[in-house]
N, CA, C and O atoms as a CHARMM CRD file, in Angstrom:
* protein
*
  260
    1    1 UNK  N     10.18100 -91.06200 190.46900 PROA 1      0.00000
    2    1 UNK  CA    11.55800 -91.47400 190.43700 PROA 1      0.00000
    3    1 UNK  C     11.64700 -92.72400 189.56300 PROA 1      0.00000
    4    1 UNK  O     10.76300 -93.58100 189.59500 PROA 1      0.00000
    5    2 UNK  N     12.71100 -92.81400 188.79400 PROA 2      0.00000
    6    2 UNK  CA    12.85400 -93.96000 187.91700 PROA 2      0.00000
    7    2 UNK  C     13.18900 -95.20600 188.72500 PROA 2      0.00000
    8    2 UNK  O     13.53700 -95.12800 189.90300 PROA 2      0.00000
    9    3 UNK  N     13.07800 -96.34400 188.07600 PROA 3      0.00000
   10    3 UNK  CA    13.37700 -97.61100 188.75400 PROA 3      0.00000
   11    3 UNK  C     14.85200 -97.68000 189.15600 PROA 3      0.00000
   12    3 UNK  O     15.18600 -98.21800 190.21100 PROA 3      0.00000
   13    4 UNK  N     15.73300 -97.13400 188.31000 PROA 4      0.00000
   14    4 UNK  CA    17.15000 -97.15900 188.62900 PROA 4      0.00000
   15    4 UNK  C     17.44200 -96.27300 189.84600 PROA 4      0.00000
   16    4 UNK  O     18.25400 -96.64100 190.69500 PROA 4      0.00000
   17    5 UNK  N     16.79600 -95.12500 189.93500 PROA 5      0.00000
   18    5 UNK  CA    16.97900 -94.24300 191.08000 PROA 5      0.00000
   19    5 UNK  C     16.45900 -94.86600 192.36000 PROA 5      0.00000
   20    5 UNK  O     17.04900 -94.69100 193.42500 PROA 5      0.00000
   21    6 UNK  N     15.36300 -95.58900 192.26100 PROA 6      0.00000
   22    6 UNK  CA    14.80200 -96.24800 193.44000 PROA 6      0.00000
   23    6 UNK  C     15.74900 -97.34600 193.93100 PROA 6      0.00000
   24    6 UNK  O     15.88200 -97.56200 195.13500 PROA 6      0.00000
   25    7 UNK  N     16.39700 -98.02800 193.00800 PROA 7      0.00000
   26    7 UNK  CA    17.34800 -99.06700 193.39200 PROA 7      0.00000
   27    7 UNK  C     18.51100 -98.47300 194.18500 PROA 7      0.00000
   28    7 UNK  O     18.89800 -99.01200 195.22200 PROA 7      0.00000
   29    8 UNK  N     19.06600 -97.37000 193.69900 PROA 8      0.00000
   30    8 UNK  CA    20.20700 -96.75800 194.37600 PROA 8      0.00000
   31    8 UNK  C     19.81300 -96.15300 195.71800 PROA 8      0.00000
   32    8 UNK  O     20.60300 -96.16900 196.66200 PROA 8      0.00000
   33    9 UNK  N     18.60000 -95.61900 195.80700 PROA 9      0.00000
   34    9 UNK  CA    18.13000 -95.06700 197.07500 PROA 9      0.00000
   35    9 UNK  C     17.95600 -96.18400 198.10700 PROA 9      0.00000
   36    9 UNK  O     18.31400 -96.01500 199.27300 PROA 9      0.00000
   37   10 UNK  N     17.41400 -97.30600 197.68500 PROA 10     0.00000
   38   10 UNK  CA    17.23900 -98.45200 198.58000 PROA 10     0.00000
   39   10 UNK  C     18.59000 -99.00400 199.01600 PROA 10     0.00000
   40   10 UNK  O     18.78500 -99.34500 200.18200 PROA 10     0.00000
   41   11 UNK  N     19.51900 -99.08700 198.06800 PROA 11     0.00000
   42   11 UNK  CA    20.85400 -99.57600 198.39100 PROA 11     0.00000
   43   11 UNK  C     21.55500 -98.64900 199.38000 PROA 11     0.00000
   44   11 UNK  O     22.21200 -99.11400 200.31100 PROA 11     0.00000
   45   12 UNK  N     21.41700 -97.34600 199.18300 PROA 12     0.00000
   46   12 UNK  CA    22.02900 -96.38200 200.10700 PROA 12     0.00000
   47   12 UNK  C     21.40800 -96.49400 201.49400 PROA 12     0.00000
   48   12 UNK  O     22.11300 -96.40000 202.49900 PROA 12     0.00000
   49   13 UNK  N     20.09700 -96.69400 201.55400 PROA 13     0.00000
   50   13 UNK  CA    19.41600 -96.84200 202.84600 PROA 13     0.00000
   51   13 UNK  C     19.92400 -98.07500 203.58700 PROA 13     0.00000
   52   13 UNK  O     20.17200 -98.02300 204.79100 PROA 13     0.00000
   53   14 UNK  N     20.07700 -99.17500 202.86800 PROA 14     0.00000
   54   14 UNK  CA    20.57700-100.40500 203.49700 PROA 14     0.00000
   55   14 UNK  C     22.03000-100.23800 203.94400 PROA 14     0.00000
   56   14 UNK  O     22.41400-100.72500 205.00800 PROA 14     0.00000
   57   15 UNK  N     22.83300 -99.55200 203.13500 PROA 15     0.00000
   58   15 UNK  CA    24.24100 -99.34200 203.46000 PROA 15     0.00000
   59   15 UNK  C     24.39200 -98.48200 204.71400 PROA 15     0.00000
   60   15 UNK  O     25.16600 -98.82400 205.60700 PROA 15     0.00000
   61   16 UNK  N     23.66600 -97.37800 204.78900 PROA 16     0.00000
   62   16 UNK  CA    23.74000 -96.52300 205.96300 PROA 16     0.00000
   63   16 UNK  C     23.15200 -97.21700 207.18700 PROA 16     0.00000
   64   16 UNK  O     23.62200 -96.99900 208.30400 PROA 16     0.00000
   65   17 UNK  N     22.14700 -98.03700 206.99500 PROA 17     0.00000
   66   17 UNK  CA    21.61300 -98.82800 208.10200 PROA 17     0.00000
   67   17 UNK  C     22.65400 -99.79200 208.63800 PROA 17     0.00000
   68   17 UNK  O     22.77400 -99.97300 209.85000 PROA 17     0.00000
   69   18 UNK  N     23.40800-100.41100 207.74000 PROA 18     0.00000
   70   18 UNK  CA    24.46700-101.32700 208.15700 PROA 18     0.00000
   71   18 UNK  C     25.55800-100.58000 208.91600 PROA 18     0.00000
   72   18 UNK  O     26.04100-101.06300 209.94000 PROA 18     0.00000
   73   19 UNK  N     25.94800 -99.41300 208.42400 PROA 19     0.00000
   74   19 UNK  CA    26.96000 -98.61600 209.11300 PROA 19     0.00000
   75   19 UNK  C     26.50000 -98.19600 210.50700 PROA 19     0.00000
   76   19 UNK  O     27.27000 -98.26900 211.46500 PROA 19     0.00000
   77   20 UNK  N     25.25400 -97.76000 210.62000 PROA 20     0.00000
   78   20 UNK  CA    24.72800 -97.32100 211.91500 PROA 20     0.00000
   79   20 UNK  C     24.60900 -98.50900 212.87400 PROA 20     0.00000
   80   20 UNK  O     24.88300 -98.37200 214.06600 PROA 20     0.00000
   81   21 UNK  N     24.20300 -99.66800 212.36000 PROA 21     0.00000
   82   21 UNK  CA    24.09900-100.85800 213.20700 PROA 21     0.00000
   83   21 UNK  C     25.47500-101.29200 213.70600 PROA 21     0.00000
   84   21 UNK  O     25.62000-101.66900 214.86800 PROA 21     0.00000
   85   22 UNK  N     26.47500-101.24300 212.84700 PROA 22     0.00000
   86   22 UNK  CA    27.83900-101.59600 213.26200 PROA 22     0.00000
   87   22 UNK  C     28.34500-100.60100 214.29500 PROA 22     0.00000
   88   22 UNK  O     28.95700-100.99300 215.28900 PROA 22     0.00000
   89   23 UNK  N     28.09600 -99.32800 214.06900 PROA 23     0.00000
   90   23 UNK  CA    28.50600 -98.30200 215.02600 PROA 23     0.00000
   91   23 UNK  C     27.82100 -98.51100 216.38200 PROA 23     0.00000
   92   23 UNK  O     28.45700 -98.36400 217.42700 PROA 23     0.00000
   93   24 UNK  N     26.54100 -98.85000 216.36800 PROA 24     0.00000
   94   24 UNK  CA    25.81700 -99.12000 217.60400 PROA 24     0.00000
   95   24 UNK  C     26.35000-100.34000 218.33200 PROA 24     0.00000
   96   24 UNK  O     26.45600-100.34200 219.55900 PROA 24     0.00000
   97   25 UNK  N     26.68600-101.37800 217.57900 PROA 25     0.00000
   98   25 UNK  CA    27.22000-102.59300 218.20300 PROA 25     0.00000
   99   25 UNK  C     28.59000-102.33200 218.82300 PROA 25     0.00000
  100   25 UNK  O     28.87900-102.81500 219.91800 PROA 25     0.00000
  101   26 UNK  N     29.43800-101.56700 218.12300 PROA 26     0.00000
  102   26 UNK  CA    30.75100-101.23700 218.67100 PROA 26     0.00000
  103   26 UNK  C     30.60600-100.35500 219.90700 PROA 26     0.00000
  104   26 UNK  O     31.30300-100.55600 220.90200 PROA 26     0.00000
  105   27 UNK  N     29.70700 -99.38600 219.84400 PROA 27     0.00000
  106   27 UNK  CA    29.48600 -98.50900 221.00100 PROA 27     0.00000
  107   27 UNK  C     28.96400 -99.30300 222.19100 PROA 27     0.00000
  108   27 UNK  O     29.35400 -99.04800 223.33000 PROA 27     0.00000
  109   28 UNK  N     28.08200-100.26600 221.92900 PROA 28     0.00000
  110   28 UNK  CA    27.54700-101.09000 223.01400 PROA 28     0.00000
  111   28 UNK  C     28.65500-101.94500 223.63500 PROA 28     0.00000
  112   28 UNK  O     28.72900-102.08100 224.85600 PROA 28     0.00000
  113   29 UNK  N     29.49700-102.50800 222.80600 PROA 29     0.00000
  114   29 UNK  CA    30.59400-103.32900 223.31800 PROA 29     0.00000
  115   29 UNK  C     31.51200-102.51100 224.22300 PROA 29     0.00000
  116   29 UNK  O     31.81500-102.92400 225.34200 PROA 29     0.00000
  117   30 UNK  N     31.95200-101.35500 223.73900 PROA 30     0.00000
  118   30 UNK  CA    32.87700-100.54800 224.52600 PROA 30     0.00000
  119   30 UNK  C     32.20700 -99.94500 225.75200 PROA 30     0.00000
  120   30 UNK  O     32.86600 -99.72700 226.76900 PROA 30     0.00000
  121   31 UNK  N     30.92800 -99.67600 225.67400 PROA 31     0.00000
  122   31 UNK  CA    30.22300 -99.15000 226.84500 PROA 31     0.00000
  123   31 UNK  C     30.17400-100.18400 227.95900 PROA 31     0.00000
  124   31 UNK  O     30.49200 -99.88000 229.10800 PROA 31     0.00000
  125   32 UNK  N     29.77700-101.39600 227.62100 PROA 32     0.00000
  126   32 UNK  CA    29.63600-102.40900 228.66200 PROA 32     0.00000
  127   32 UNK  C     30.97000-103.04300 229.04300 PROA 32     0.00000
  128   32 UNK  O     31.08400-103.63500 230.11600 PROA 32     0.00000
  129   33 UNK  N     31.98500-102.92800 228.17900 PROA 33     0.00000
  130   33 UNK  CA    33.30800-103.43700 228.53300 PROA 33     0.00000
  131   33 UNK  C     34.00800-102.49800 229.50800 PROA 33     0.00000
  132   33 UNK  O     34.86000-102.93400 230.28200 PROA 33     0.00000
  133   34 UNK  N     33.66000-101.22300 229.48100 PROA 34     0.00000
  134   34 UNK  CA    34.29400-100.25700 230.38300 PROA 34     0.00000
  135   34 UNK  C     33.27400 -99.67700 231.35700 PROA 34     0.00000
  136   34 UNK  O     33.32400 -98.48900 231.67600 PROA 34     0.00000
  137   35 UNK  N     32.36600-100.49600 231.82300 PROA 35     0.00000
  138   35 UNK  CA    31.30600-100.04500 232.72400 PROA 35     0.00000
  139   35 UNK  C     31.87000 -99.53500 234.04600 PROA 35     0.00000
  140   35 UNK  O     31.31200 -98.60700 234.63200 PROA 35     0.00000
  141   36 UNK  N     32.95300-100.11800 234.52200 PROA 36     0.00000
  142   36 UNK  CA    33.51800 -99.65900 235.79000 PROA 36     0.00000
  143   36 UNK  C     34.10900 -98.26100 235.67300 PROA 36     0.00000
  144   36 UNK  O     34.11000 -97.51500 236.65300 PROA 36     0.00000
  145   37 UNK  N     34.60700 -97.89000 234.50600 PROA 37     0.00000
  146   37 UNK  CA    35.16600 -96.55700 234.30900 PROA 37     0.00000
  147   37 UNK  C     34.04500 -95.52300 234.13700 PROA 37     0.00000
  148   37 UNK  O     34.13700 -94.40700 234.64900 PROA 37     0.00000
  149   38 UNK  N     32.99800 -95.90300 233.41700 PROA 38     0.00000
  150   38 UNK  CA    31.89800 -94.97300 233.16800 PROA 38     0.00000
  151   38 UNK  C     31.05400 -94.72100 234.41300 PROA 38     0.00000
  152   38 UNK  O     30.49400 -93.63700 234.58200 PROA 38     0.00000
  153   39 UNK  N     30.96700 -95.70100 235.26100 PROA 39     0.00000
  154   39 UNK  CA    30.22900 -95.53700 236.50900 PROA 39     0.00000
  155   39 UNK  C     28.74600 -95.30300 236.28000 PROA 39     0.00000
  156   39 UNK  O     28.05400 -96.15400 235.72100 PROA 39     0.00000
  157   40 UNK  N     28.26400 -94.14800 236.71400 PROA 40     0.00000
  158   40 UNK  CA    26.83100 -93.84500 236.64500 PROA 40     0.00000
  159   40 UNK  C     26.35000 -93.59000 235.22800 PROA 40     0.00000
  160   40 UNK  O     25.14400 -93.61100 234.97800 PROA 40     0.00000
  161   41 UNK  N     27.26600 -93.35000 234.29200 PROA 41     0.00000
  162   41 UNK  CA    26.87700 -93.04100 232.91600 PROA 41     0.00000
  163   41 UNK  C     26.75600 -94.27400 232.02600 PROA 41     0.00000
  164   41 UNK  O     26.45800 -94.15300 230.83700 PROA 41     0.00000
  165   42 UNK  N     26.98000 -95.44300 232.58100 PROA 42     0.00000
  166   42 UNK  CA    26.90700 -96.67500 231.79600 PROA 42     0.00000
  167   42 UNK  C     25.52100 -96.87000 231.19400 PROA 42     0.00000
  168   42 UNK  O     25.39800 -97.22000 230.02000 PROA 42     0.00000
  169   43 UNK  N     24.49700 -96.65000 231.97700 PROA 43     0.00000
  170   43 UNK  CA    23.13000 -96.82100 231.48400 PROA 43     0.00000
  171   43 UNK  C     22.79800 -95.83500 230.37100 PROA 43     0.00000
  172   43 UNK  O     22.14100 -96.19600 229.39400 PROA 43     0.00000
  173   44 UNK  N     23.24800 -94.59800 230.51600 PROA 44     0.00000
  174   44 UNK  CA    22.97600 -93.57700 229.49900 PROA 44     0.00000
  175   44 UNK  C     23.63000 -93.93500 228.16700 PROA 44     0.00000
  176   44 UNK  O     22.97600 -93.92400 227.12400 PROA 44     0.00000
  177   45 UNK  N     24.92700 -94.25500 228.21000 PROA 45     0.00000
  178   45 UNK  CA    25.62200 -94.59300 226.97900 PROA 45     0.00000
  179   45 UNK  C     25.16600 -95.94100 226.42800 PROA 45     0.00000
  180   45 UNK  O     25.16900 -96.13900 225.21300 PROA 45     0.00000
  181   46 UNK  N     24.77800 -96.86100 227.28900 PROA 46     0.00000
  182   46 UNK  CA    24.21200 -98.12800 226.82600 PROA 46     0.00000
  183   46 UNK  C     22.89800 -97.90800 226.10300 PROA 46     0.00000
  184   46 UNK  O     22.63900 -98.52700 225.07100 PROA 46     0.00000
  185   47 UNK  N     22.06800 -97.02700 226.64200 PROA 47     0.00000
  186   47 UNK  CA    20.80100 -96.69300 225.99000 PROA 47     0.00000
  187   47 UNK  C     21.03600 -96.07400 224.61800 PROA 47     0.00000
  188   47 UNK  O     20.36400 -96.43300 223.65100 PROA 47     0.00000
  189   48 UNK  N     21.98600 -95.14700 224.52700 PROA 48     0.00000
  190   48 UNK  CA    22.28900 -94.52800 223.23000 PROA 48     0.00000
  191   48 UNK  C     22.81600 -95.54700 222.22000 PROA 48     0.00000
  192   48 UNK  O     22.48900 -95.47200 221.03500 PROA 48     0.00000
  193   49 UNK  N     23.62200 -96.48700 222.67700 PROA 49     0.00000
  194   49 UNK  CA    24.14900 -97.52300 221.78900 PROA 49     0.00000
  195   49 UNK  C     23.02800 -98.43000 221.29500 PROA 49     0.00000
  196   49 UNK  O     23.01500 -98.81600 220.12600 PROA 49     0.00000
  197   50 UNK  N     22.09100 -98.77200 222.16800 PROA 50     0.00000
  198   50 UNK  CA    20.96100 -99.61500 221.76800 PROA 50     0.00000
  199   50 UNK  C     20.07400 -98.88700 220.77200 PROA 50     0.00000
  200   50 UNK  O     19.56600 -99.49500 219.82900 PROA 50     0.00000
  201   51 UNK  N     19.88500 -97.58100 220.97700 PROA 51     0.00000
  202   51 UNK  CA    19.09200 -96.79500 220.02700 PROA 51     0.00000
  203   51 UNK  C     19.75600 -96.80000 218.65400 PROA 51     0.00000
  204   51 UNK  O     19.07400 -96.96600 217.64200 PROA 51     0.00000
  205   52 UNK  N     21.07400 -96.62100 218.60400 PROA 52     0.00000
  206   52 UNK  CA    21.77800 -96.67400 217.32200 PROA 52     0.00000
  207   52 UNK  C     21.63600 -98.03900 216.65800 PROA 52     0.00000
  208   52 UNK  O     21.39400 -98.12800 215.45400 PROA 52     0.00000
  209   53 UNK  N     21.78400 -99.08400 217.43400 PROA 53     0.00000
  210   53 UNK  CA    21.66800-100.43500 216.89100 PROA 53     0.00000
  211   53 UNK  C     20.26500-100.68600 216.34000 PROA 53     0.00000
  212   53 UNK  O     20.12000-101.24400 215.25200 PROA 53     0.00000
  213   54 UNK  N     19.24500-100.28400 217.07000 PROA 54     0.00000
  214   54 UNK  CA    17.86900-100.49300 216.61200 PROA 54     0.00000
  215   54 UNK  C     17.54900 -99.64300 215.37700 PROA 54     0.00000
  216   54 UNK  O     16.83900-100.09600 214.47900 PROA 54     0.00000
  217   55 UNK  N     18.06900 -98.41500 215.33300 PROA 55     0.00000
  218   55 UNK  CA    17.86500 -97.57100 214.16100 PROA 55     0.00000
  219   55 UNK  C     18.50800 -98.18300 212.92700 PROA 55     0.00000
  220   55 UNK  O     17.91700 -98.18300 211.84700 PROA 55     0.00000
  221   56 UNK  N     19.70600 -98.70000 213.08500 PROA 56     0.00000
  222   56 UNK  CA    20.37500 -99.36300 211.96800 PROA 56     0.00000
  223   56 UNK  C     19.62400-100.59800 211.50300 PROA 56     0.00000
  224   56 UNK  O     19.48000-100.82000 210.30000 PROA 56     0.00000
  225   57 UNK  N     19.14300-101.40300 212.44200 PROA 57     0.00000
  226   57 UNK  CA    18.37700-102.59000 212.06600 PROA 57     0.00000
  227   57 UNK  C     17.05900-102.21900 211.38500 PROA 57     0.00000
  228   57 UNK  O     16.61700-102.90500 210.46300 PROA 57     0.00000
  229   58 UNK  N     16.43600-101.13000 211.84400 PROA 58     0.00000
  230   58 UNK  CA    15.21100-100.66800 211.20300 PROA 58     0.00000
  231   58 UNK  C     15.47900-100.26100 209.76400 PROA 58     0.00000
  232   58 UNK  O     14.69400-100.59200 208.87500 PROA 58     0.00000
  233   59 UNK  N     16.57600 -99.54700 209.51600 PROA 59     0.00000
  234   59 UNK  CA    16.89900 -99.13700 208.14700 PROA 59     0.00000
  235   59 UNK  C     17.21800-100.33600 207.26700 PROA 59     0.00000
  236   59 UNK  O     16.89900-100.33000 206.07800 PROA 59     0.00000
  237   60 UNK  N     17.83300-101.34900 207.82500 PROA 60     0.00000
  238   60 UNK  CA    18.15800-102.54700 207.03800 PROA 60     0.00000
  239   60 UNK  C     16.89300-103.32300 206.69700 PROA 60     0.00000
  240   60 UNK  O     16.75100-103.81200 205.57600 PROA 60     0.00000
  241   61 UNK  N     15.97400-103.43900 207.65000 PROA 61     0.00000
  242   61 UNK  CA    14.79100-104.27900 207.46400 PROA 61     0.00000
  243   61 UNK  C     13.60600-103.55900 206.82500 PROA 61     0.00000
  244   61 UNK  O     12.62000-104.20400 206.47100 PROA 61     0.00000
  245   62 UNK  N     13.68000-102.23800 206.67000 PROA 62     0.00000
  246   62 UNK  CA    12.56400-101.48500 206.10100 PROA 62     0.00000
  247   62 UNK  C     12.36200-101.86000 204.63700 PROA 62     0.00000
  248   62 UNK  O     13.32300-101.99300 203.87900 PROA 62     0.00000
  249   63 UNK  N     11.11600-102.02600 204.25900 PROA 63     0.00000
  250   63 UNK  CA    10.78700-102.38400 202.88900 PROA 63     0.00000
  251   63 UNK  C     10.58700-101.10300 202.06800 PROA 63     0.00000
  252   63 UNK  O      9.96600-100.15400 202.54600 PROA 63     0.00000
  253   64 UNK  N     11.10500-101.07400 200.84600 PROA 64     0.00000
  254   64 UNK  CA    10.88300 -99.89700 199.98400 PROA 64     0.00000
  255   64 UNK  C      9.43400 -99.83900 199.51400 PROA 64     0.00000
  256   64 UNK  O      8.70500-100.83000 199.55300 PROA 64     0.00000
  257   65 UNK  N      9.04400 -98.66800 199.07500 PROA 65     0.00000
  258   65 UNK  CA     7.64800 -98.49200 198.61800 PROA 65     0.00000
  259   65 UNK  C      7.35600 -99.29600 197.37600 PROA 65     0.00000
  260   65 UNK  O      6.23700 -99.26000 196.86600 PROA 65     0.00000
């Protein structure tokens, strides 16, 4: 892959990582803000939100080859 292609691939990876991290943070906020409504499912949706947040942070912090 050319150097220009590698730049755009890295930029796309960081961009999608940022989007996923923002989505995870928003999901975590709404999950824990409405914990009384979710009841027993709060832990499940909180876990999924944390997984999204960590996946996004991993994509942002990953070093290109």
